[in-house]
DSSP file (Angstrom, degrees, kcal/mol; ACC not computed):
  #  RESIDUE AA STRUCTURE BP1 BP2  ACC     N-H-->O    O-->H-N    N-H-->O    O-->H-N    TCO  KAPPA ALPHA  PHI   PSI    X-CA   Y-CA   Z-CA
    1    1 A M              0   0    0      0, 0.0     2,-0.0     0, 0.0     0, 0.0   0.000 360.0 360.0 360.0 130.3   49.9  -20.4   57.9
    2    2 A S     >  -     0   0    0      1,-0.1     4,-2.1     4,-0.0     5,-0.2  -0.237 360.0-111.3 -75.7 164.2   52.4  -20.9   60.8
    3    3 A F  H  > S+     0   0    0      1,-0.2     4,-2.6     2,-0.2     5,-0.2   0.890 118.1  52.4 -59.2 -41.4   53.9  -18.2   62.8
    4    4 A Y  H  > S+     0   0    0      2,-0.2     4,-2.5     1,-0.2    -1,-0.2   0.842 107.2  51.6 -69.2 -33.3   57.3  -18.8   61.3
    5    5 A Q  H  > S+     0   0    0      2,-0.2     4,-2.1     1,-0.2    -1,-0.2   0.920 112.6  46.0 -66.9 -42.7   56.0  -18.6   57.7
    6    6 A K  H  X S+     0   0    0     -4,-2.1     4,-2.5     2,-0.2    -2,-0.2   0.925 113.5  49.3 -63.6 -44.4   54.4  -15.2   58.5
    7    7 A L  H  X S+     0   0    0     -4,-2.6     4,-2.5     1,-0.2    -2,-0.2   0.909 111.7  47.9 -62.5 -42.7   57.5  -14.0   60.2
    8    8 A S  H  X S+     0   0    0     -4,-2.5     4,-2.5     2,-0.2    -1,-0.2   0.870 111.1  52.2 -68.2 -34.1   59.7  -15.0   57.3
    9    9 A G  H  X S+     0   0    0     -4,-2.1     4,-2.4     2,-0.2   103,-0.3   0.915 111.5  45.8 -64.6 -43.3   57.3  -13.3   54.9
   10   10 A I  H  X S+     0   0    0     -4,-2.5     4,-2.3     2,-0.2    -2,-0.2   0.904 113.6  49.8 -66.9 -40.9   57.4  -10.1   56.9
   11   11 A L  H  X S+     0   0    0     -4,-2.5     4,-2.0     2,-0.2    -2,-0.2   0.922 111.9  47.5 -63.5 -44.5   61.2  -10.3   57.1
   12   12 A M  H  X S+     0   0    0     -4,-2.5     4,-2.4     1,-0.2    -2,-0.2   0.907 112.0  50.2 -64.6 -41.9   61.5  -10.9   53.4
   13   13 A L  H  X S+     0   0    0     -4,-2.4     4,-2.8     1,-0.2    -1,-0.2   0.902 108.6  52.5 -63.0 -41.2   59.2   -8.0   52.6
   14   14 A S  H  X S+     0   0    0     -4,-2.3     4,-2.3     1,-0.2    -1,-0.2   0.900 109.7  49.2 -61.3 -40.5   61.1   -5.7   54.8
   15   15 A I  H  X S+     0   0    0     -4,-2.0     4,-2.6     2,-0.2    -2,-0.2   0.922 111.3  49.1 -64.4 -44.5   64.3   -6.6   53.0
   16   16 A V  H  X S+     0   0    0     -4,-2.4     4,-2.4     1,-0.2    -2,-0.2   0.925 112.3  48.1 -61.4 -44.9   62.7   -6.0   49.6
   17   17 A L  H  X S+     0   0    0     -4,-2.8     4,-2.0     2,-0.2    -1,-0.2   0.890 111.2  50.7 -64.5 -38.6   61.4   -2.6   50.8
   18   18 A F  H  X S+     0   0    0     -4,-2.3     4,-2.4    -5,-0.2     5,-0.2   0.940 111.9  46.7 -63.3 -46.2   64.8   -1.6   52.2
   19   19 A L  H  X S+     0   0    0     -4,-2.6     4,-2.3     1,-0.2    -2,-0.2   0.871 109.3  55.8 -63.5 -36.1   66.5   -2.6   48.9
   20   20 A T  H  < S+     0   0    0     -4,-2.4    -1,-0.2     1,-0.2    -2,-0.2   0.906 115.8  36.8 -61.1 -41.8   63.8   -0.7   47.0
   21   21 A A  H  < S+     0   0    0     -4,-2.0    -2,-0.2    -5,-0.2    -1,-0.2   0.797 122.1  43.5 -81.6 -28.6   64.5    2.5   48.9
   22   22 A A  H  < S+     0   0    0     -4,-2.4    -2,-0.2    -5,-0.2    -3,-0.2   0.775  99.3  70.0 -93.7 -27.2   68.3    2.1   49.3
   23   23 A L  S  < S-     0   0    0     -4,-2.3   114,-0.3    -5,-0.2   115,-0.2  -0.805  72.8-137.0-100.0 125.8   69.5    1.0   45.8
   24   24 A P        -     0   0    0      0, 0.0   112,-0.2     0, 0.0   111,-0.1  -0.457  25.7-113.4 -72.6 151.9   69.5    3.3   42.9
   25   25 A Y        -     0   0    0    109,-0.3     2,-0.2    -2,-0.1   114,-0.0  -0.757  29.3-126.1 -86.9 121.8   68.2    1.9   39.6
   26   26 A P        -     0   0    0      0, 0.0     2,-0.2     0, 0.0   108,-0.1  -0.461  27.2-113.0 -69.2 137.6   71.0    1.7   37.0
   27   27 A L    >   -     0   0    0     -2,-0.2     3,-0.6   108,-0.1     2,-0.4  -0.505  27.2-136.3 -70.7 134.2   70.1    3.5   33.8
   28   28 A Q  T 3  S+     0   0    0     -2,-0.2     5,-0.2     1,-0.2     4,-0.1  -0.767  83.2  18.2 -91.9 135.0   69.8    1.1   30.9
   29   29 A G  T >  S-     0   0    0     -2,-0.4     3,-1.4     3,-0.1     2,-0.4   0.729 102.1-110.7  81.8  22.0   71.3    2.1   27.6
   30   30 A G  G X  S+     0   0    0     -3,-0.6     3,-0.6     1,-0.3    -3,-0.0  -0.375  96.5   6.8  63.5-113.2   73.7    4.7   29.0
   31   31 A T  G >  S+     0   0    0     -2,-0.4     3,-1.7     1,-0.2     4,-0.4   0.313  97.0 105.9 -90.2   9.3   72.6    8.2   27.9
   32   32 A A  G <  S+     0   0    0     -3,-1.4     3,-0.2     1,-0.3    -1,-0.2   0.813  90.3  36.3 -58.5 -29.9   69.3    7.1   26.3
   33   33 A H  G X  S+     0   0    0     -3,-0.6     3,-1.0    -5,-0.2    -1,-0.3   0.246  84.6 107.7-106.3  12.1   67.4    8.6   29.2
   34   34 A A  T <  S+     0   0    0     -3,-1.7    -1,-0.2     1,-0.3    -2,-0.1   0.834  84.1  42.6 -61.6 -34.2   69.6   11.6   29.8
   35   35 A D  T 3  S+     0   0    0     -4,-0.4    -1,-0.3    -3,-0.2    -2,-0.1   0.545  98.8  93.6 -90.2  -7.1   67.1   14.0   28.5
   36   36 A G  S <  S-     0   0    0     -3,-1.0    -3,-0.0     1,-0.2     2,-0.0  -0.285  88.6 -81.0 -81.2 169.2   64.1   12.4   30.2
   37   37 A P        -     0   0    0      0, 0.0     2,-0.7     0, 0.0    -1,-0.2  -0.336  37.0-128.3 -67.6 150.5   62.6   13.4   33.5
   38   38 A K        -     0   0    0     -3,-0.1    28,-1.3    96,-0.1     2,-0.5  -0.907  28.5-171.5-101.9 115.7   64.3   12.2   36.7
   39   39 A I  E     -Ab  65 134A   0     -2,-0.7    96,-2.6    94,-0.5    97,-0.9  -0.931   7.7-156.6-113.4 127.2   61.7   10.6   38.9
   40   40 A E  E     -Ab  64 136A   0     24,-3.1    24,-1.8    -2,-0.5     2,-0.4  -0.806   8.9-159.8-100.7 144.3   62.5    9.5   42.5
   41   41 A L  E     +A   63   0A   0     95,-2.1     2,-0.4    -2,-0.4    22,-0.2  -0.985  12.5 179.6-128.7 132.5   60.4    6.8   44.2
   42   42 A K  E     -A   62   0A   0     20,-1.7    20,-2.6    -2,-0.4     2,-0.3  -0.989  14.5-164.4-125.7 140.4   60.0    6.0   47.9
   43   43 A T  E     -A   61   0A   0     -2,-0.4     2,-0.3    18,-0.2    18,-0.2  -0.915  16.5-179.7-127.6 152.3   57.8    3.2   49.1
   44   44 A E  E     -A   60   0A   0     16,-1.9    16,-3.2    -2,-0.3     2,-0.4  -0.920  13.7-160.7-147.9 123.8   56.2    2.1   52.4
   45   45 A L  E     -A   59   0A   0     -2,-0.3     4,-0.4    14,-0.2    14,-0.2  -0.876  49.0 -10.7-110.0 136.0   54.1   -1.0   52.6
   46   46 A G  S    S-     0   0    0     12,-2.9     2,-0.8    -2,-0.4     5,-0.2  -0.385 102.7 -31.4  88.8-159.1   51.6   -1.9   55.3
   47   47 A Y  B >  S-E   50   0B   0      3,-3.4     3,-1.4     1,-0.2    -1,-0.1  -0.877 122.4 -30.4-107.5 101.1   50.9   -0.3   58.7
   48   48 A K  T 3  S-     0   0    0     -2,-0.8    -1,-0.2     1,-0.3    -2,-0.1   0.884 128.7 -44.9  54.4  41.4   54.1    1.2   60.1
   49   49 A G  T 3  S+     0   0    0     -4,-0.4     2,-0.4     1,-0.3    -1,-0.3   0.377 118.7 110.5  88.2  -4.3   56.0   -1.5   58.3
   50   50 A N  B <   -E   47   0B   0     -3,-1.4    -3,-3.4   -36,-0.0     2,-0.3  -0.859  50.3-157.7-105.9 138.1   53.7   -4.4   59.3
   51   51 A I        -     0   0    0     -2,-0.4     2,-0.7    -5,-0.2   -41,-0.1  -0.822  15.0-131.5-111.6 155.4   51.5   -6.2   56.8
   52   52 A K    >   -     0   0    0     -2,-0.3     3,-1.6     3,-0.1    57,-0.2  -0.921  29.6-126.3-105.0 114.1   48.4   -8.2   57.4
   53   53 A Q  T 3  S+     0   0    0     -2,-0.7    57,-0.2     1,-0.3     3,-0.1  -0.304  89.5   5.1 -59.8 138.3   48.6  -11.5   55.5
   54   54 A D  T 3  S+     0   0    0     55,-2.7     2,-0.3     1,-0.2    -1,-0.3   0.671 113.9  98.1  60.7  20.7   45.6  -12.3   53.2
   55   55 A K  S <  S-     0   0    0     -3,-1.6    54,-1.9    54,-0.1     2,-0.3  -0.877  85.3 -91.0-127.7 162.2   44.2   -8.8   53.9
   56   56 A W  E     - C   0 108A   0     -2,-0.3    50,-0.1    52,-0.2    -4,-0.0  -0.572  45.9-171.4 -74.4 138.2   44.3   -5.6   51.9
   57   57 A N  E     - C   0 107A   0     50,-3.3    50,-3.0    -2,-0.3     2,-0.3  -0.954  24.3-109.7-131.0 147.7   47.3   -3.4   52.9
   58   58 A P  E     - C   0 106A   0      0, 0.0   -12,-2.9     0, 0.0     2,-0.6  -0.604  21.0-161.2 -78.9 136.9   48.2    0.2   51.9
   59   59 A L  E     -AC  45 105A   0     46,-2.4    46,-2.2    -2,-0.3     2,-0.5  -0.959  12.5-157.7-113.2 108.8   51.2    0.7   49.6
   60   60 A K  E     -AC  44 104A   0    -16,-3.2   -16,-1.9    -2,-0.6     2,-0.4  -0.776   9.4-171.8 -91.8 126.5   52.3    4.3   50.0
   61   61 A L  E     -AC  43 103A   0     42,-3.0    42,-2.7    -2,-0.5     2,-0.5  -0.967   8.5-164.3-117.6 131.9   54.4    5.7   47.0
   62   62 A V  E     -AC  42 102A   0    -20,-2.6   -20,-1.7    -2,-0.4     2,-0.4  -0.970  13.5-172.8-117.0 116.5   56.1    9.1   47.2
   63   63 A L  E     -AC  41 101A   0     38,-2.8    38,-3.0    -2,-0.5     2,-0.4  -0.893   8.2-178.7-113.2 137.2   57.1   10.3   43.7
   64   64 A T  E     -A   40   0A   0    -24,-1.8   -24,-3.1    -2,-0.4     2,-0.3  -0.999   6.1-168.6-134.9 132.7   59.2   13.4   42.9
   65   65 A S  E     -Ad  39  97A   0     31,-0.6    33,-3.2    34,-0.4    34,-0.3  -0.895  27.5-137.7-121.8 150.3   60.1   14.6   39.4
   66   66 A D  S    S+     0   0    0    -28,-1.3     2,-0.3    -2,-0.3    31,-0.1   0.452  92.5  26.5 -84.6   0.3   62.6   17.3   38.2
   67   67 A R  S    S-     0   0    0    -29,-0.2     2,-0.2    29,-0.1    31,-0.1  -0.978  99.8 -80.1-151.7 162.7   60.0   18.5   35.7
   68   68 A D        +     0   0    0     -2,-0.3     2,-0.3    29,-0.1    -2,-0.1  -0.468  62.4 152.1 -64.9 129.4   56.2   18.6   35.2
   69   69 A I  E     -F   95   0C   0     26,-2.1    26,-3.5    -2,-0.2     2,-0.3  -0.986  28.5-157.5-156.5 151.0   55.0   15.2   34.0
   70   70 A S  E     +F   94   0C   0     -2,-0.3    54,-2.4    24,-0.2     2,-0.3  -0.958  31.6 117.6-130.4 153.8   51.9   13.1   34.1
   71   71 A G  E     -FG  93 123C   0     22,-2.3    22,-3.4    -2,-0.3     2,-0.4  -0.980  55.7 -66.0 176.4-169.6   51.4    9.4   33.7
   72   72 A D  E     -FG  92 122C   0     50,-2.1    50,-3.0    -2,-0.3     2,-0.5  -0.891  28.3-149.9-110.1 134.0   50.4    6.1   35.2
   73   73 A I  E     -FG  91 121C   0     18,-2.9    18,-2.0    -2,-0.4     2,-0.5  -0.900  19.7-163.3 -97.7 130.2   52.1    4.3   38.1
   74   74 A V  E     -FG  90 120C   0     46,-3.2    46,-2.5    -2,-0.5     2,-0.6  -0.966  11.5-166.2-121.9 125.1   51.7    0.6   37.7
   75   75 A V  E     -FG  89 119C   0     14,-2.7    14,-2.6    -2,-0.5     2,-0.5  -0.949  12.4-165.6-108.7 114.5   52.2   -1.9   40.6
   76   76 A R  E     -FG  88 118C   0     42,-3.0    42,-2.0    -2,-0.6     2,-0.5  -0.866   4.9-172.9-104.2 133.0   52.4   -5.5   39.2
   77   77 A I  E     -FG  87 117C   0     10,-3.1    10,-2.8    -2,-0.5     2,-0.3  -0.988  17.4-139.2-128.1 124.7   52.1   -8.4   41.6
   78   78 A Q        -     0   0    0     38,-2.7     8,-0.1    -2,-0.5     2,-0.1  -0.643  36.1-101.3 -80.7 136.4   52.7  -12.0   40.6
   79   79 A N        -     0   0    0     -2,-0.3     3,-0.3     1,-0.1     7,-0.1  -0.365  34.1-163.1 -58.6 129.4   50.3  -14.4   42.1
   80   80 A T  S    S+     0   0    0      1,-0.2    -1,-0.1    -2,-0.1    -2,-0.0   0.605  77.9  57.6 -96.4 -12.7   52.1  -16.1   45.0
   81   81 A N  S    S-     0   0    0      2,-0.3    -1,-0.2     0, 0.0     3,-0.1   0.421 104.0-117.3-101.1   4.2   49.9  -19.1   45.7
   82   82 A G  S    S+     0   0    0     -3,-0.3     2,-0.4     1,-0.2    -2,-0.1   0.447  85.7  95.6  79.7  -1.4   50.1  -20.6   42.2
   83   83 A M  S    S+     0   0    0      2,-0.1    -2,-0.3     0, 0.0    -1,-0.2  -0.917  74.5  10.9-120.9 148.4   46.4  -20.2   41.6
   84   84 A G  S    S-     0   0    0     -2,-0.4     2,-0.3    -3,-0.1    -5,-0.1  -0.422  92.1 -56.3  85.7-163.1   44.6  -17.4   39.8
   85   85 A Q        -     0   0    0     -2,-0.1    -2,-0.1     1,-0.1     2,-0.0  -0.764  48.3 -97.0-119.5 161.4   46.2  -14.6   37.8
   86   86 A D        -     0   0    0     -2,-0.3     2,-0.3    -7,-0.1    -8,-0.2  -0.309  42.5-138.6 -66.9 161.4   48.8  -12.0   38.3
   87   87 A A  E     -F   77   0C   0    -10,-2.8   -10,-3.1     2,-0.0     2,-0.4  -0.940  15.1-164.6-128.5 149.1   47.4   -8.5   39.2
   88   88 A A  E     -F   76   0C   0     -2,-0.3     2,-0.5   -12,-0.2   -12,-0.2  -1.000   6.1-159.4-131.1 133.8   48.3   -5.0   38.2
   89   89 A Y  E     -F   75   0C   0    -14,-2.6   -14,-2.7    -2,-0.4     2,-0.4  -0.963  13.9-167.3-115.2 124.3   47.1   -1.9   40.0
   90   90 A V  E     +F   74   0C   0     -2,-0.5     2,-0.4   -16,-0.2   -16,-0.2  -0.909  11.9 174.5-119.2 136.9   47.2    1.4   38.0
   91   91 A K  E     -F   73   0C   0    -18,-2.0   -18,-2.9    -2,-0.4     2,-0.3  -0.981  25.9-133.2-141.8 129.7   46.8    4.9   39.2
   92   92 A H  E     -F   72   0C   0     -2,-0.4     2,-0.4   -20,-0.2   -20,-0.2  -0.632  29.5-173.4 -81.0 136.6   47.2    8.1   37.1
   93   93 A V  E     -F   71   0C   0    -22,-3.4   -22,-2.3    -2,-0.3     2,-0.6  -0.984  23.4-149.0-134.4 144.4   49.4   10.8   38.7
   94   94 A E  E     -F   70   0C   0     -2,-0.4   -24,-0.2   -24,-0.2   -26,-0.0  -0.961  18.6-161.1-106.7 120.5   50.3   14.4   37.9
   95   95 A L  E     -F   69   0C   0    -26,-3.5   -26,-2.1    -2,-0.6     2,-0.1  -0.869   3.1-155.9-109.1 103.1   53.8   15.2   39.1
   96   96 A P    >   -     0   0    0      0, 0.0     3,-1.5     0, 0.0   -31,-0.6  -0.441  41.6 -80.8 -70.4 151.4   54.5   18.9   39.4
   97   97 A K  B 3  S-d   65   0A   0      1,-0.3   -31,-0.2   -31,-0.1   -29,-0.1  -0.262 107.2  -8.2 -56.3 131.2   58.2   19.9   39.2
   98   98 A D  T 3  S+     0   0    0    -33,-3.2     2,-0.5     1,-0.2    -1,-0.3   0.736 103.8 121.7  54.3  30.4   60.2   19.4   42.4
   99   99 A T    <   -     0   0    0     -3,-1.5   -34,-0.4   -34,-0.3     2,-0.3  -0.985  63.5-126.6-125.2 124.3   57.0   18.6   44.5
  100  100 A A        -     0   0    0     -2,-0.5     2,-0.5   -36,-0.1   -36,-0.2  -0.509  23.9-161.9 -69.2 130.1   56.6   15.3   46.3
  101  101 A K  E     -C   63   0A   0    -38,-3.0   -38,-2.8    -2,-0.3     2,-0.5  -0.970   1.9-158.1-117.1 122.0   53.4   13.6   45.4
  102  102 A E  E     +C   62   0A   0     -2,-0.5     2,-0.3   -40,-0.2   -40,-0.2  -0.869  14.9 173.2-103.9 129.3   52.1   10.9   47.7
  103  103 A I  E     -C   61   0A   0    -42,-2.7   -42,-3.0    -2,-0.5     2,-0.4  -0.953  17.3-149.8-129.5 153.5   49.7    8.2   46.5
  104  104 A T  E     -C   60   0A   0     -2,-0.3     2,-0.4   -44,-0.2   -44,-0.2  -0.987  10.5-173.5-126.2 132.7   48.3    5.1   48.2
  105  105 A I  E     -C   59   0A   0    -46,-2.2   -46,-2.4    -2,-0.4     2,-0.4  -0.982  24.6-126.2-124.0 134.6   47.3    1.9   46.4
  106  106 A G  E     +C   58   0A   0     -2,-0.4   -50,-0.1   -48,-0.2    -2,-0.0  -0.686  34.2 176.9 -80.6 128.5   45.6   -1.0   48.2
  107  107 A V  E     -C   57   0A   0    -50,-3.0   -50,-3.3    -2,-0.4   -52,-0.1  -0.951  33.2-100.5-129.9 151.4   47.5   -4.3   47.6
  108  108 A P  E     -C   56   0A   0      0, 0.0     2,-1.8     0, 0.0   -52,-0.2  -0.369  37.3-109.9 -69.9 150.5   46.8   -7.8   49.0
  109  109 A G        +     0   0    0    -54,-1.9   -55,-2.7   -57,-0.2     2,-0.2  -0.568  62.5 148.4 -82.8  79.8   48.9   -9.0   51.9
  110  110 A Y        -     0   0    0     -2,-1.8     2,-0.9   -57,-0.2   -31,-0.0  -0.447  61.1 -85.9-101.2 177.4   51.0  -11.6   50.1
  111  111 A F        -     0   0    0     -2,-0.2     2,-0.3   -99,-0.0  -101,-0.1  -0.810  54.5-162.0 -82.5 106.8   54.5  -12.9   50.6
  112  112 A F        +     0   0    0     -2,-0.9     2,-0.3  -103,-0.3   -96,-0.2  -0.734  19.0 158.9 -97.3 141.8   56.5  -10.3   48.6
  113  113 A N    >   -     0   0    0     -2,-0.3     3,-1.2   -97,-0.1     4,-0.3  -0.876  57.2 -84.1-145.5-178.3   60.1  -10.8   47.4
  114  114 A K  T 3  S+     0   0    0     -2,-0.3    28,-0.5     1,-0.2     3,-0.2   0.658 122.9  51.0 -66.6 -14.6   62.3   -9.4   44.7
  115  115 A D  T 3  S+     0   0    0     26,-0.2    29,-0.7     1,-0.1    -1,-0.2   0.553 104.9  51.7-100.1  -9.0   60.9  -11.8   42.0
  116  116 A N  S <  S+     0   0    0     -3,-1.2   -38,-2.7    27,-0.1     2,-0.3   0.224 102.4  47.7-120.0  18.4   57.1  -11.3   42.4
  117  117 A N  E     +G   77   0C   0     -4,-0.3     2,-0.3   -40,-0.2   -40,-0.2  -0.995  50.5 179.5-153.2 156.2   56.5   -7.5   42.2
  118  118 A E  E     -G   76   0C   0    -42,-2.0   -42,-3.0    -2,-0.3     2,-0.5  -0.978  14.6-152.1-156.6 141.6   57.4   -4.5   40.1
  119  119 A I  E     +G   75   0C   0     20,-0.3     2,-0.4    -2,-0.3    20,-0.3  -0.979  22.1 176.0-118.6 129.0   56.7   -0.8   40.1
  120  120 A T  E     -G   74   0C   0    -46,-2.5   -46,-3.2    -2,-0.5     2,-0.5  -0.987  21.8-147.8-135.1 141.5   56.8    1.1   36.8
  121  121 A F  E     -GH  73 132C   0     11,-0.7    11,-3.0    -2,-0.4     2,-0.5  -0.949  14.1-162.7-108.0 127.0   56.0    4.7   35.8
  122  122 A Y  E     -GH  72 131C   0    -50,-3.0   -50,-2.1    -2,-0.5     2,-0.3  -0.943  19.7-128.4-110.2 122.5   54.6    5.2   32.2
  123  123 A E  E    S-G   71   0C   0      7,-2.4     2,-1.5    -2,-0.5     7,-0.4  -0.523  90.2  -5.7 -67.2 130.6   54.7    8.7   30.7
  124  124 A G  S    S-     0   0    0    -54,-2.4     2,-0.3    -2,-0.3    -1,-0.1  -0.659 134.1 -23.3  84.8 -86.2   51.2    9.5   29.5
  125  125 A S     >  -     0   0    0     -2,-1.5     4,-2.2   -54,-0.1     3,-0.1  -0.981  54.3-115.1-153.6 161.8   49.5    6.2   30.1
  126  126 A Y  T  4 S+     0   0    0     -2,-0.3    -3,-0.1     1,-0.2    -1,-0.1   0.753 110.4  62.1 -71.1 -22.2   50.4    2.5   30.5
  127  127 A K  T  4 S-     0   0    0      1,-0.1    -1,-0.2    -5,-0.1    -3,-0.0   0.908 130.4  -2.6 -72.3 -41.6   48.5    1.7   27.3
  128  128 A N  T  4 S+     0   0    0     -3,-0.1    -2,-0.2    -5,-0.1     2,-0.1   0.288 108.3  99.6-136.6  12.0   50.5    3.7   24.9
  129  129 A G  S  < S-     0   0    0     -4,-2.2    -5,-0.2    -7,-0.0   -58,-0.0  -0.471  71.5-109.0 -93.0 170.0   53.1    5.6   27.0
  130  130 A K        -     0   0    0     -7,-0.4    -7,-2.4    -2,-0.1     2,-0.2  -0.800  30.6-113.1-100.5 142.6   56.7    4.6   27.4
  131  131 A P  E     -H  122   0C   0      0, 0.0    -9,-0.3     0, 0.0   -11,-0.0  -0.522  30.9-151.4 -71.3 137.4   58.1    3.3   30.7
  132  132 A L  E     -H  121   0C   0    -11,-3.0   -11,-0.7    -2,-0.2     2,-0.1  -0.892  13.4-121.4-109.8 139.7   60.5    5.7   32.4
  133  133 A P        -     0   0    0      0, 0.0   -94,-0.5     0, 0.0     2,-0.4  -0.437  26.9-115.6 -73.9 153.3   63.3    4.5   34.7
  134  134 A F  E     -b   39   0A   0      1,-0.1  -109,-0.3   -96,-0.1     4,-0.2  -0.738  10.3-145.4 -87.2 137.6   63.4    5.8   38.3
  135  135 A A  E    S-     0   0A   0    -96,-2.6     2,-0.3    -2,-0.4   -95,-0.2   0.830  84.1  -0.2 -70.6 -32.1   66.4    8.0   39.1
  136  136 A S  E    S+b   40   0A   0    -97,-0.9   -95,-2.1  -112,-0.2    -1,-0.3  -0.989 121.9  31.9-153.5 154.4   66.4    6.5   42.6
  137  137 A G  S    S+     0   0    0   -114,-0.3  -115,-0.1    -2,-0.3    -2,-0.1   0.634  70.7 168.7  78.3  14.0   64.4    4.0   44.7
  138  138 A K        -     0   0    0   -115,-0.2     2,-1.0    -4,-0.2    -1,-0.2  -0.359  44.0-120.0 -64.6 135.8   63.5    1.8   41.8
  139  139 A N        -     0   0    0    -20,-0.3   -20,-0.3     1,-0.2    -1,-0.1  -0.693  29.8-161.5 -70.4 107.1   62.0   -1.5   42.6
  140  140 A T        +     0   0    0     -2,-1.0    -1,-0.2   -22,-0.1   -22,-0.1   0.410  48.3 116.2 -81.8   3.6   64.8   -3.5   40.9
  141  141 A S        -     0   0    0    -24,-0.1     2,-0.4  -125,-0.1   -26,-0.2  -0.371  53.7-146.9 -72.5 153.2   62.7   -6.7   40.7
  142  142 A K        -     0   0    0    -28,-0.5     2,-0.2   -24,-0.1   -25,-0.1  -0.949  19.3-115.9-118.0 140.8   61.9   -8.2   37.3
  143  143 A R        -     0   0    0     -2,-0.4     2,-0.3   -27,-0.1   -27,-0.1  -0.525  23.3-129.0 -74.6 137.9   58.7  -10.0   36.6
  144  144 A R              0   0    0    -29,-0.7    -1,-0.1    -2,-0.2   -29,-0.0  -0.667 360.0 360.0 -80.4 142.8   58.8  -13.7   35.7
  145  145 A R              0   0    0     -2,-0.3    -1,-0.1     0, 0.0    -2,-0.0   0.372 360.0 360.0-114.8 360.0   56.9  -14.5   32.6
């Protein structure tokens, strides 16, 4: 992989992370989620903003909820090289009311963009819980199927 490909990958990832932190997620369905918990998400990928291509990298997630809730945080990554399968990384979290909870998930050092990754919180569990929207900091990307 050339230097310019690595540089463009890091630049694109930085843009995605900035947009993830800076853009609020619009609520779908108007007031459908008005009574649900408000969960804020902040993300940081890599080592002080730098990722190591083709190596495992830390993805730090900081979650804050306006009420006590537990569930699974799911990070989905679409395979970027066209070979193999997509991956999902799941971690169960207990979110106490108004307390920031930091978790770290190891993810591969791929070329990330707005189309190949998604972060979702499922109340209860990802198997039978419902996905909840983030009040702020939502990764606005949608997975291609």
